[in-house]
FIVO-757558 format. One line per 8 residues: number of its first residue (from 1); their letters; for each residue y, x, z of C-alpha. Coordinates in steps of 0.001 Angstrom, whole numbers. Layout:
residues N
NUM	a	Y,X,Z; ...
//
This chain:
residues 687
1	lplrqwtd	-55955,22768,-16636; -52407,22581,-18082; -52058,20397,-21144; -51056,23330,-23317; -54578,24747,-22994; -56181,21696,-24572; -56640,21281,-28293; -54824,18532,-30190
9	palevmip	-57981,16545,-31018; -58956,16579,-27349; -55471,15470,-26258; -55507,12525,-28656; -58545,11184,-26807; -57693,12298,-23296; -53966,11529,-22839; -54123,7717,-23307
17	vyigllks	-56976,7440,-20809; -55291,9886,-18427; -52017,7957,-18563; -53895,4735,-17886; -55349,6340,-14757; -51907,7586,-13618; -50389,4170,-14196; -53127,2378,-12278
25	valhvaas	-52860,4713,-9278; -49036,4587,-9317; -49070,799,-9255; -51418,810,-6276; -49161,3287,-4464; -46099,1139,-5144; -47921,-1944,-3839; -49282,-349,-621
33	padiftfl	-47632,3049,-66; -48467,3227,3635; -52190,2739,3028; -52708,4908,-54; -50210,7777,43; -52062,9673,2761; -55259,9753,706; -53430,11088,-2376
41	tmeqqfpl	-51886,14149,-725; -53718,17432,-857; -52574,20612,895; -49045,19217,1163; -49132,18390,-2530; -48712,15030,-4256; -50709,15496,-7482; -49854,12036,-8807
49	fsstievg	-46130,12860,-8960; -46620,16381,-10338; -49158,15309,-12945; -47012,12433,-14152; -44053,14781,-14627; -46226,17327,-16415; -47507,14776,-18917; -44051,13238,-19347
57	ispksdsh	-42278,16501,-20188; -45113,18101,-22139; -44392,18737,-25858; -47976,17620,-26487; -47112,14043,-25471; -45871,11547,-28018; -42897,9255,-27472; -44995,6421,-26039
65	arstclnl	-46774,8676,-23549; -43486,10324,-22558; -41751,7002,-22013; -44620,5635,-19932; -44785,8676,-17683; -41031,8853,-17132; -41000,5185,-16170; -43778,5923,-13679
73	vvamvris	-41686,8747,-12218; -38777,6333,-11756; -41079,3843,-10080; -42334,6483,-7649; -38916,7838,-6648; -37772,4289,-5954; -40625,3548,-3517; -39044,2869,-131
81	hdpirtwi	-41622,4747,1939; -40227,7568,4064; -43178,10005,3694; -42997,9745,-106; -39209,10161,-163; -39474,13142,2175; -42101,14773,-10; -40002,14289,-3159
89	snaqtdvh	-36994,15752,-1340; -38978,18925,-675; -40603,19114,-4127; -37963,21493,-5493; -40129,22762,-8344; -41061,19348,-9694; -37488,18062,-9342; -36166,21118,-11180
97	rlstfvct	-38682,20666,-14000; -37765,16996,-14385; -34003,17652,-14216; -34261,20483,-16733; -36210,18268,-19101; -33642,15435,-18887; -30701,17785,-19485; -32497,19578,-22306
105	rmmerynq	-33279,16306,-24061; -29643,15249,-23832; -28424,18531,-25316; -31021,18291,-28081; -29531,14925,-28959; -26061,16460,-28834; -27076,19165,-31303; -28762,16654,-33616
113	maklltgp	-25640,14497,-33652; -23449,17559,-34244; -25417,18359,-37394; -25055,14775,-38579; -21341,14762,-37850; -20446,17830,-39901; -19677,16775,-43467; -17747,14026,-45307
121	vvdhlrcn	-16038,11506,-43063; -17562,8619,-45069; -21345,8557,-45407; -23522,5453,-45136; -26761,7272,-44252; -25239,9557,-41626; -23418,6607,-40070; -26661,4676,-39621
129	allgqlnd	-28401,7761,-38225; -25600,8246,-35683; -25918,4602,-34638; -29532,5198,-33653; -28583,8382,-31793; -25840,6588,-29826; -28246,3847,-28769; -30783,6454,-27643
137	lrhqiefi	-28040,8266,-25706; -27266,5055,-23869; -30953,4706,-22938; -30987,8286,-21638; -28029,7573,-19369; -29716,4412,-18113; -32761,6533,-17206; -30535,8949,-15287
145	nqllsagi	-28970,6031,-13431; -32404,4794,-12424; -33338,8218,-11061; -30119,8694,-9118; -30070,5133,-7768; -33197,5917,-5718; -30873,7534,-3197; -32886,10716,-2488
153	ksfnvqfc	-29998,13017,-1598; -31569,16411,-2225; -32939,15180,-5565; -29505,13890,-6614; -27663,17025,-5544; -30039,19311,-7423; -29875,17156,-10530; -26059,17011,-10483
161	elflrsvv	-25722,20780,-10239; -28106,21344,-13122; -26424,18592,-15156; -23014,20191,-14666; -24326,23583,-15749; -26469,22494,-18684; -24538,19569,-20136; -20980,19255,-18859
169	aillenla	-20164,22952,-19281; -21067,22859,-23002; -19210,19592,-23575; -16081,21003,-21957; -16122,24241,-23928; -16438,22375,-27230; -13669,20001,-26203; -10970,22691,-26288
177	pkkgrqfl	-10045,24844,-29318; -11159,28437,-29576; -8678,31275,-29319; -6705,31873,-32495; -7616,28551,-34085; -6141,25120,-33483; -7921,21899,-34348; -7168,20384,-37747
185	avgvsdvd	-6021,16788,-38234; -9053,15468,-40137; -10975,12217,-40362; -8099,10039,-41589; -8477,10153,-45365; -11759,9102,-46986; -11947,12450,-48800; -11755,14488,-45581
193	vipapegl	-14620,16765,-44613; -15271,17240,-40902; -15592,20945,-39969; -18035,21974,-37264; -15452,22738,-34499; -13658,19413,-34985; -16991,17601,-35096; -18125,19181,-31822
201	aqlsavff	-14837,18290,-30126; -15075,14686,-31308; -18696,14440,-30227; -17920,15919,-26805; -15286,13240,-26225; -17785,10541,-27224; -20376,11965,-24821; -17856,11951,-21978
209	vhlwslsy	-17068,8298,-22749; -20778,7526,-22351; -20934,9502,-19127; -18547,7018,-17506; -21609,4735,-17472; -23214,6941,-14838; -23479,4886,-11665; -23751,7775,-9184
217	ppltrmla	-20254,8025,-7612; -20323,11747,-6676; -21216,12744,-10232; -18510,10466,-11656; -15924,12043,-9361; -16987,15549,-10366; -16668,14639,-14044; -13176,13297,-13395
225	valfhkks	-12170,16500,-11590; -13504,18630,-14433; -11554,16622,-17013; -8309,15549,-15368; -7543,17782,-12383; -4649,20156,-12999; -6793,23120,-11948; -10098,24303,-13335
233	tklwkmar	-12721,26923,-12591; -13816,29888,-14679; -17427,29020,-13950; -17586,26599,-16876; -17640,29444,-19379; -20104,31380,-17265; -22383,28349,-17037; -22504,28077,-20804
241	ykaikgey	-23966,31567,-21028; -26168,30983,-17947; -24401,33756,-16055; -24142,31831,-12771; -26416,32865,-9949; -26971,30897,-6807; -27460,27262,-5934; -24864,24504,-6013
249	vitrelna	-22128,26887,-7163; -20241,24533,-9480; -20502,21655,-7016; -18881,23781,-4305; -16246,25031,-6748; -15213,21526,-7746; -15037,20511,-4117; -12796,23524,-3443
257	ivqskedg	-10506,22459,-6289; -10130,19005,-4786; -9510,20478,-1337; -7075,23026,-2845; -9060,25899,-1345; -8699,28726,-3817; -11132,31573,-3931; -10151,35216,-4269
265	ggfadnpy	-9356,34956,-7982; -7665,31566,-7712; -7981,28633,-10050; -6523,28536,-13543; -4702,25662,-15197; -7131,23179,-16673; -7267,23818,-20458; -9446,20767,-21077
273	rrelfnvl	-6918,18452,-19444; -4139,19984,-21504; -6136,19467,-24707; -6888,15828,-23854; -3226,14999,-23322; -2362,16898,-26482; -4822,14800,-28488; -3592,11584,-26857
281	sgetgewr	-55,12347,-28011; -1303,12391,-31613; -943,16107,-32275; -4415,16448,-33802; -4513,13202,-35770; -5637,9658,-35218; -9351,10273,-35739; -9466,12557,-32707
289	lipvsmlf	-7328,10170,-30669; -9817,7289,-30777; -12550,8628,-28434; -10019,10473,-26258; -8110,7242,-25593; -11462,5632,-24779; -12073,8504,-22359; -8802,7805,-20520
297	egalastv	-9506,4091,-20602; -12891,4647,-18983; -11287,6649,-16176; -8676,3952,-15564; -11326,1216,-15542; -13663,3110,-13195; -14129,1531,-9779; -15214,4886,-8352
305	lsadvlkg	-11819,6538,-8872; -9204,5155,-6521; -5591,4567,-7509; -4478,7555,-5396; -6920,9817,-7236; -5663,8575,-10605; -2081,9236,-9504; -3031,12780,-8609
313	fgllpnfs	-4558,13239,-12043; -1378,11998,-13706; -2995,8857,-15089; -944,6411,-12994; 2729,6491,-11991; 3230,7388,-8359; 5287,4726,-6607; 4485,6110,-3168
321	vahssype	7288,8682,-3372; 10973,7856,-3371; 12244,7016,-6817; 15388,5562,-8327; 13758,4667,-11653; 10307,4156,-13071; 8143,7230,-12235; 6542,7951,-15602
329	seleaals	3056,9480,-15524; 1739,12128,-17917; -579,9577,-19485; 2349,7290,-20254; 4349,10171,-21724; 1491,11142,-24048; 860,7563,-25193; 4579,6982,-25732
337	syllrqhi	4782,10115,-27859; 2039,8791,-30125; 3353,5227,-30325; 6843,6408,-31297; 5505,8199,-34350; 5820,6643,-37777; 2759,4520,-38630; 3208,3033,-42084
345	tksaaatm	188,3793,-44254; -2989,1863,-43513; -6253,3662,-42791; -9366,2849,-40812; -8557,5595,-38311; -4932,4452,-37917; -5913,849,-37199; -8521,1788,-34618
353	alerasgt	-6295,4452,-33012; -3359,2060,-32583; -5629,-616,-31114; -7085,1892,-28686; -3649,3215,-27730; -2416,-298,-26912; -5701,-1030,-25126; -5373,2099,-22985
361	altmfarl	-1783,1138,-22143; -2882,-2345,-21118; -5708,-922,-18981; -3239,1431,-17293; -844,-1427,-16489; -3740,-3548,-15244; -4877,-785,-12885; -1289,-296,-11724
369	vsskdkga	-907,-3983,-10878; -4250,-4012,-9036; -3171,-1009,-6941; -685,-3319,-5134; 2062,-694,-5125; 5281,-2250,-3890; 7526,-3142,-6799; 5177,-1709,-9432
377	asllatsp	4541,-4941,-11320; 8214,-5900,-11356; 9111,-2593,-13037; 6556,-2811,-15833; 9163,-3932,-18349; 11272,-844,-17548; 8400,1559,-18149; 8953,4049,-21002
385	lfqalata	5470,3170,-22194; 6367,-525,-22411; 9521,416,-24299; 7385,2487,-26684; 5056,-489,-27208; 8046,-2720,-27924; 9509,-134,-30307; 6206,143,-32185
393	hgrfcdha	6059,-3644,-32394; 9584,-3776,-33781; 8838,-1128,-36381; 5759,-2944,-37621; 7709,-6209,-37793; 10494,-4565,-39773; 7991,-2936,-42103; 6219,-6266,-42679
401	ltcqkktg	9509,-7992,-43525; 10417,-5126,-45841; 7084,-5406,-47647; 7715,-9131,-48072; 10501,-8383,-50556; 8318,-6209,-52789; 7000,-7502,-56084; 3417,-8656,-55779
409	vsdlfvdl	3663,-9122,-52007; 6227,-11902,-51640; 3879,-14529,-53108; 1069,-13465,-50771; 3103,-12848,-47624; 2559,-16278,-46066; -1171,-16180,-46804; -1509,-12639,-45422
417	tqlsirsr	220,-13655,-42198; -1886,-16782,-41813; -5148,-14895,-42333; -4106,-12193,-39864; -3248,-14785,-37212; -6516,-16631,-37692; -8379,-13333,-37452; -6549,-12126,-34334
425	ypkllsrd	-6561,-15526,-32601; -10070,-16965,-33079; -11460,-20028,-31387; -12630,-19213,-27859; -14851,-21001,-25385; -12005,-21378,-22876; -8709,-23148,-23525; -5045,-22436,-23025
433	pvsglpyg	-3981,-24215,-19803; -627,-25091,-21419; -1453,-26291,-24936; -5098,-27134,-24318; -6103,-25372,-27558; -8853,-22734,-27637; -7097,-20131,-29820; -6363,-16793,-28201
441	cvldktcy	-6311,-13058,-28799; -8768,-11304,-26480; -7273,-7846,-26095; -10279,-6392,-24276; -12831,-7485,-26898; -12477,-4036,-28467; -12368,-2146,-25173; -14023,1238,-24862
449	rslmvnpe	-17355,-244,-23709; -17770,-2305,-26874; -17039,768,-29021; -19356,3175,-27232; -22185,2652,-29712; -19932,2220,-32731; -20645,5125,-35128; -17409,4394,-37014
457	ilvrqfrt	-15526,6529,-34507; -17553,9491,-35788; -18515,8832,-39414; -17389,5764,-41331; -19911,3706,-43248; -17710,2585,-46140; -14576,3762,-47841; -11369,1926,-47042
465	vgsndved	-9285,90,-49592; -6785,2363,-51278; -3225,2302,-50027; -977,-180,-51854; 1888,-2510,-51022; -380,-5451,-50169; -2649,-3433,-47866; 336,-1765,-46184
473	crfaiema	1837,-5201,-45569; -1449,-6500,-44140; -1657,-3446,-41873; 1910,-3969,-40631; 1273,-7665,-39913; -1956,-6982,-38001; -384,-4256,-35888; 2715,-6384,-35251
481	lqfratck	462,-9127,-33880; -1542,-6612,-31813; 1531,-5129,-30139; 3194,-8527,-29765; 218,-9767,-27752; 178,-6598,-25627; 3914,-6682,-24908; 3815,-10397,-24189
489	iihdianh	1135,-10038,-21512; 2916,-7124,-19806; 6270,-8925,-19987; 4799,-12109,-18488; 3280,-10161,-15594; 6638,-8489,-14872; 8465,-11831,-14976; 5835,-13398,-12721
497	ennsrtta	6368,-10647,-10161; 10150,-10973,-10299; 9972,-14750,-9893; 7546,-14457,-6982; 10230,-12687,-4950; 12273,-15878,-4639; 9453,-18428,-4812; 6206,-19039,-2989
505	ttapadfp	4081,-18035,-5953; 1766,-15085,-5710; 780,-12492,-8261; -2233,-13362,-10426; -5547,-12231,-9019; -6656,-10702,-12317; -4630,-8999,-14990; -4752,-11351,-18010
513	tidwaddl	-6329,-10019,-21179; -5962,-13124,-23367; -2772,-13900,-25237; -2928,-17594,-26038; -1445,-18706,-29336; 2032,-20194,-28841; 3701,-22850,-31000; 4837,-20368,-33655
521	lltigdln	1389,-18848,-34061; -302,-22237,-34071; 2023,-23480,-36808; 1923,-20372,-38998; -1828,-19941,-38577; -2469,-23622,-39303; -4263,-23985,-35973; -2659,-27195,-34704
529	kkplkgtd	-4750,-30253,-33994; -5537,-32378,-37032; -7316,-35710,-37489; -11048,-35253,-37786; -13204,-36530,-40594; -14847,-39820,-39756; -11999,-40942,-37478; -9558,-43738,-38244
537	ldlrgrmv	-6032,-42959,-39429; -2978,-45181,-39065; -1371,-45495,-42518; 1899,-47080,-41418; 4942,-44955,-42207; 2987,-42559,-44427; 3208,-41829,-48162; 48,-43416,-49599
545	fnfhaatt	-1326,-43980,-53110; -4385,-45931,-54180; -6897,-44300,-56512; -10505,-44564,-57617; -13398,-42180,-57176; -13803,-39514,-59825; -17363,-40539,-60597; -18788,-43575,-62327
553	rfetkklp	-22270,-43050,-60992; -22995,-42836,-57316; -26416,-43174,-55770; -26175,-44615,-52311; -28752,-43342,-49895; -30047,-45213,-46944; -28472,-43842,-43807; -30847,-42899,-40995
561	ektnsetn	-30843,-45205,-38041; -28739,-43938,-35205; -30201,-43330,-31809; -28596,-44647,-28676; -26880,-41298,-28053; -25346,-41359,-31543; -24175,-44953,-31556; -20759,-44281,-30043
569	rprtlsde	-20048,-40832,-31460; -17293,-40579,-34130; -18362,-40000,-37706; -17728,-36405,-38731; -19352,-36331,-42177; -17954,-38057,-45196; -21522,-38745,-46353; -21801,-41324,-43585
577	vvlrptsq	-19123,-43416,-45284; -21007,-45383,-47979; -18986,-45600,-51199; -19614,-47420,-54430; -18301,-46676,-57916; -15702,-49425,-57487; -14548,-48282,-54047; -10799,-48256,-53657
585	lvlvldpt	-9620,-45115,-51863; -6239,-44138,-50481; -4537,-40748,-50847; -2338,-39972,-47846; 352,-37336,-48395; 1643,-35531,-45299; 4157,-32669,-45307; 1352,-30212,-44508
593	dvfvvkpv	-1934,-31931,-45415; -3584,-34293,-47873; -6068,-36909,-46629; -8473,-39161,-48486; -9252,-42312,-46545; -11301,-45426,-47155; -9672,-48666,-45982; -11442,-50227,-43054
601	grrevnrg	-11367,-53662,-44661; -9391,-55934,-46908; -7522,-57435,-44003; -6732,-54103,-42320; -4752,-52344,-45013; -2866,-50168,-42523; -5924,-48372,-41182; -8580,-46286,-42891
609	tiicgvsl	-11447,-43894,-42202; -10818,-40253,-43094; -13295,-38966,-45652; -11784,-35522,-46086; -8604,-33584,-45431; -7120,-30561,-47196; -4252,-28359,-46058; -1530,-27803,-48643
617	rkviafas	-1874,-24076,-47935; -5308,-24128,-49544; -4066,-25748,-52733; -3867,-23280,-55614; -2512,-25489,-58407; -2076,-29063,-59648; -2794,-30352,-63169; -2250,-33903,-64483
625	dqewlhia	-4195,-35392,-67382; -3080,-38933,-68165; -4167,-41020,-65164; -6127,-38090,-63731; -4808,-35523,-61262; -6798,-32321,-60670; -6181,-30258,-57555; -7618,-26711,-57292
633	irntedvg	-8514,-25814,-53696; -9685,-22497,-52276; -12061,-21796,-49407; -13362,-25329,-49122; -16747,-26972,-49059; -17977,-29639,-51433; -17310,-33122,-50096; -19564,-35672,-51726
641	flikngnm	-18104,-36661,-55059; -14500,-35896,-54048; -14549,-32092,-54137; -16883,-30096,-56364; -16640,-26312,-56631; -13089,-26325,-55305; -11822,-29063,-57641; -10604,-32462,-56474
649	alhfdtig	-10216,-35046,-59269; -8265,-38246,-58543; -8048,-41248,-60909; -4905,-43399,-60502; -4085,-46720,-62117; -1166,-45396,-64212; 127,-42128,-65650; 3337,-42505,-63716
657	tslivkqy	1535,-42618,-60393; -329,-39424,-61279; 2935,-37631,-62122; 4672,-38889,-58983; 1854,-37614,-56780; 1873,-34253,-58564; 5636,-33822,-58132; 5520,-34862,-54501
665	lersqsil	2716,-32396,-53737; 4494,-29544,-55528; 7736,-30245,-53684; 5956,-30547,-50324; 4123,-27291,-50906; 7360,-25504,-51846; 9156,-26825,-48765; 6208,-25896,-46563
673	rselkdqi	6099,-22304,-47791; 9856,-21962,-47340; 9630,-23249,-43769; 6688,-20947,-43051; 8645,-17916,-44297; 11485,-18809,-41928; 9039,-19214,-39046; 7335,-15899,-39845
681	ealfkew	10718,-14178,-39896; 11485,-15745,-36521; 8103,-14562,-35253; 8754,-10972,-36304; 12299,-10967,-34886; 11308,-12503,-31586; 11208,-9263,-29567
//
C-alpha cells in the first residue's frame, strides 16, 4: 500500500524498520549485482528502486528517512551493472518522480530564502537563517552532481529538461525587471529596506552562482547559453506558467540557438543578458553588482566553457579577428563603466563590490592569458579595463592623500596605512622568491567560491560604522592597495610577455594571484625582518644605555630541563633568561625599534641576549619621573617584569640619562613618522 494510506502512529513504527530492510538489500545489490538483481525484478519491475524513491520523496518521511533513502538511490544509480543501468534508463515514471521532487525541493528553498530576504538590509537573525539555507543549497547541488555523475544518459537528459523548466525558467524571469518598473538601487545604506522584486533578482543571481558548481557539462553549457547568449527563447516565460507541451522542448530550443537555427517566430534578444551587463556596469547599485560579478567570474573560471565560447558570449576579447587595437569585450566595457564611477563614501556593499569587480577583471585576464591567443598577454596593459583599474587606483590614492590633510586624520594616517597593509598582506605559508619573506596579498582568497555561502551578500549581520573622515580615509587606503595589487600583477604579466619576445623566457604556466609585498610595503607595514627574542645582538655602533629592572622583588623559577631536541634551539621567550633584582640591563635605541638586552657576561660587553623588542610605532607616549622613564605601548603582551599592561618602566642611574633617552626616543619617533609619510606618499603616487 502507498505510504499515504498508513496512519502516522503506524508509520513511526514501520518506516525505520522498512528503511533498514531497503538499506540492507541495496547494500547486497551493490556488492553482488550480477547475482542478486535477477531475483529482485518482478514483471519487468525493480521494486527496490521504486520503493526507495517512494519513501524518500514521501511527505510522511522525516529528514533522516529522506536523506537515507536518497543516498540509497544515488548508490543504486551508480552501480556499474548494465542490466540495472538499462532498467533505470527505461524507468521513466520513477525518474520523473525523483527529478520533480529534487526540483520542487530546490524551489521551496528559493521561496523560503525570498521571504527571508525581503525586509531591512541589516538583520542578525535573518542573516544567520540565510547562512543555513545557503549551506543546504550547496548540499542539494552536491546531491544533483552525484545523480548526474552516474552517466545514465536518458536519466540525465530527462532531469536536465525538467530542471530547466522548473528551476531555471523561474530564476531567469525574476532576474530581469518587470515591464513598467526598473529595479531600485537598494542594499547600500544600513537603513535600506529590500523590496520583493529586488530581493528575488538578487537571490536568482546567487542561485545561478551556485549552479556553476554543477559538474554535468551539458547542463552547465545550457545555463551559459540561457544567461549569456545574445539570443533567447520565448519558452522561458511559457515554462514558468507550465504552458509547454512535449518532451525535451527547451533542450532542443537552446541547441537551436547555439546552432543559429531559428524557428518560424525567430529568437528574440536575450533580456537576461542585457540585465546582467546593466547590473555589472553599476546602474542598479553596488549591492546588486556583488552576486552578478560572481556570476560572470564563475563563467570565466569554468573549465566546461571554452575560450571561443566565452568570446562568442562577449566575456573575452576576440583576438582571432584582425584588429589594430585592443578588441574590447562587452564584459570589459561594463566593468570599466563601473570602475570609472566615483567611489568615495565607505559602505559594506561598496567595499565588497569593488573587490569583486577587480577580482572579475583579474579572472578575465587570467582566462585570456590561458587561451594562448597570439599577442593577447602583451596587450593587457593597453586594455581599456586595465586603464579603468589604474584610474580607479589613482583616484583612491588621491582621495587618501586628500584625507591625510584633514583635521583628525593626519595624526592617524600612518597608523591607518600600516594596519591596512598588514591586513591586506598577511603572513602566508609560501614565501616571495625575491625577498624570501612570507607576506603577500592573495587576490583570489575572496573569489566567488569562497563567497558562495556568505549571507552578507544578501542580508548583512551588523551595521557598518557611520561615514566620517577617518573611515573614508581607511576605505580609500584599502581600495588603493587592492587595485595596486591587481594592476601590478596584470602589468607584470604584460611585461613578461613583451620581454619573452626577445629572450628565451616563456610565459608563466599559471596566472599569478599573489602580490608579494615589495620594499615600500614591507617598510610602511613594519614587516621587515627583525631580531628575535632570545637571540644575541651585537651592540657595537648602537645607541645603548644601562638601566635596572623596574622591580625590586623577582622570584626566580627553576627552568625545566631541556630535551635533546631543544638543546640547540634559540631562546624565544624572555622568561628563559633568568634575571635577578640586581641585574644590569641595556636599552638599545634603533631608529625604528627599542630593544632590551641582557649582557652575555662581564667580559663580553658588546653582545647581549634580547629580552624584548618594541617598535617605535607602537609607542603612545613617554613620561620621565626623576630617574624613571615610563613608556606607554599599545597592542603588546606582558613581558615578565619589563612590560605590564602596556607600560614599560625603566630605572636609570641619573636623571640626566632618563631625559636624554626620552628626548632621543621622541626625536626618533618624529623622524620615523615623517619618513613614513614620505614613503606612503611615494607609494600612492607610484602608478
